[in-house]
C-alpha positions as CSV (number, residue, x, y, z in Angstrom):
1,M,0.0,0.0,-0.2
2,K,2.8,2.5,0.9
3,A,4.2,2.1,-2.9
4,D,0.7,3.3,-4.0
5,A,1.3,6.5,-2.0
6,A,4.2,7.5,-3.7
7,V,2.3,7.7,-7.2
8,H,0.5,10.7,-8.2
9,K,-3.0,10.3,-10.0
10,S,-1.1,11.1,-13.1
11,G,1.1,8.1,-12.6
12,R,4.2,10.3,-11.7
13,F,6.3,9.6,-8.7
14,N,5.6,11.9,-5.9
15,I,9.1,13.4,-5.0
16,R,8.0,14.6,-1.8
17,T,7.1,11.4,-0.5
18,Q,10.3,9.5,-1.8
19,L,12.3,12.4,-0.2
20,S,10.4,12.1,3.1
21,D,11.0,8.1,2.9
22,A,14.7,8.6,2.3
23,L,14.9,10.8,5.1
24,L,13.2,8.8,7.4
25,T,15.3,5.6,6.4
26,A,18.5,7.9,7.3
27,A,17.0,9.0,10.4
28,V,16.0,5.2,11.3
29,V,19.7,4.1,10.5
30,F,21.4,6.7,12.4
31,V,19.4,6.2,15.6
32,F,20.3,2.4,15.4
33,T,23.8,2.7,14.7
34,T,24.1,5.3,17.7
35,L,22.3,2.7,20.0
36,L,24.5,0.1,19.1
37,L,27.7,2.3,19.8
38,V,26.2,3.4,23.1
39,V,25.6,-0.4,23.8
40,Y,29.0,-1.1,23.2
41,G,30.5,1.4,25.1
42,A,31.8,3.6,22.1
43,P,31.3,7.4,22.1
44,P,29.2,8.2,19.0
45,L,30.8,11.3,18.0
46,Q,34.0,10.1,18.1
47,A,33.0,7.1,16.0
48,Y,31.3,9.1,13.4
49,H,34.0,11.7,12.9
50,P,36.4,9.2,11.4
51,L,33.8,7.7,9.3
52,L,33.0,11.0,7.8
53,L,36.5,12.0,7.5
54,G,37.4,8.5,5.8
55,S,34.7,8.9,3.2
56,L,34.3,12.7,2.6
57,S,37.6,14.4,3.5
58,S,38.9,14.4,-0.3
59,W,37.2,14.5,-3.8
60,S,39.0,10.9,-4.4
61,K,37.5,9.3,-1.4
62,F,34.0,10.8,-2.1
63,T,34.3,9.5,-5.7
64,H,35.1,6.0,-4.7
65,V,32.3,5.9,-2.0
66,V,30.2,7.0,-4.9
67,K,31.7,4.2,-7.3
68,V,30.6,1.8,-4.8
69,W,27.5,3.1,-3.7
70,I,25.9,3.1,-7.2
71,P,26.0,-0.4,-8.0
72,L,24.4,-1.1,-4.3
73,T,21.9,1.2,-5.0
74,L,21.2,-0.2,-8.1
75,C,20.9,-3.9,-6.8
76,A,18.5,-2.7,-3.9
């Protein structure tokens, strides 16, 4: 039923619905990951910092992340 909610009467996908679904998914993943870090005793902010630096600190690293991410997204 949720897939029907993303389609307009004209048959086009509703971008606002898709964006809100993506943001909700990202928020749930962020909260779940933070909870796991807290349960195992790792400080979340100190754990996220190297993660972001390792993937977004240079153009080369960012393009590598995108290069790996695109096939995963297409498979999903």
